[in-house]
N, C-alpha and C positions, 0 to 999 in steps of 0.2 A: 881752276874751277872745273875744267873738263876732265882732268885726271881724277878728281874727287868724284865726279859723276860716274865715270866708268868704274871706279872702285866700289861705289855704292851699289851699282847694278850687280857687280860680281859678288859682293858680300851678301846680298839678299837673294842670291841664287838665280840671277838672270844673265843671259848672254845676248848680245846684239849681233846679228849676222853680218852687219855692214857698218860697224862703228867707225866714225871718222868725222873730220871737220864739216863735211857737207851735211851731216845729220844733226848738227847742233846749231841752234839759233840762240842769239843773245838778246834778251828782252831788257830794255831800259825801264826801270820802275819809276814811279812818281817821286819817290824819296831819294833818287839818285843812285840807288844800288842796281846791280845787274842780276839777272836770273837766267840760268841756262834752261833751254827747252829742247828736249830730245825729239827728233822727228824719226820717221821710219819705224813707228811702234809695231807695225805688223812683223818686223824682223826680230822682235824681242821674244826669246824663248825661255821658259823656266827650265833650269837644269838642277839636278841634285847636287852636283859638284862640278866645277869647271876644271877639267884636266889642264895640266901645265902647258901641254902642246896647244890646246884650244886658246888658252890665255895668251900664249906667245903669238899665235896666228892673228888674234884680234889686235894685239899691240903692233905687230908688224904691218898689218893692213892700214891701221890708223896712221902709222909713221910714213908708210909709202904714199898715202894719199896727200901728205903735206910736203913731200920732197920738192915739188916744183913751185911751191908757194913762197915767194920771197919774204913775206911778212911772218912766216913761221919758220924760224931758224932752228939749228941744232940745239941751242940752249933751251928754247921753248919746248921742243920735243922731250928733252931730258927732264925739264920741270914737270911735264905731263906724267912721265914715267914715275918720277919720285912721288908725286901726289897720289897716283894710282896705287903704288906699293904701300904707302903709308895708310891708305884707306883700307886695303885688303888685309894687311898684316900688322898694322901699327908701327911698322918700321920700314925704312928703305935700305936696310943693310945690304941686301942682295942686288942692288941696282946694277952693279957692274956686270953680273952674270946675265941678267935680263937684257941689258944694253947690247952685250956682245952677241947674244942669241938673236935678238931682233935685227941687228945689223947684218948678221949672217943670212937671215931669211930674205933680206931685201937685196 
């Protein structure tokens, strides 16, 4: 869910200056479903296009913020990346390239 949210921001031309798990709230709805609520809205900026370096920086910061959280393991971080890539490009084919770059930045 969080990967899709980040991807939707990117697709619609927005970037979040401090995207990470502390900026996402999970709201339990009456029908049993969950909804993500993004906080820190003052850090969202409209961008014409998000450069690959900026996108990598955002992904690296989000991953680094979860490294010490035992409940968010490597598999969960990979799922986030896959959902993000599917949302921005319709495919997660290049996930290995992004994964290596993000790991290198951390």
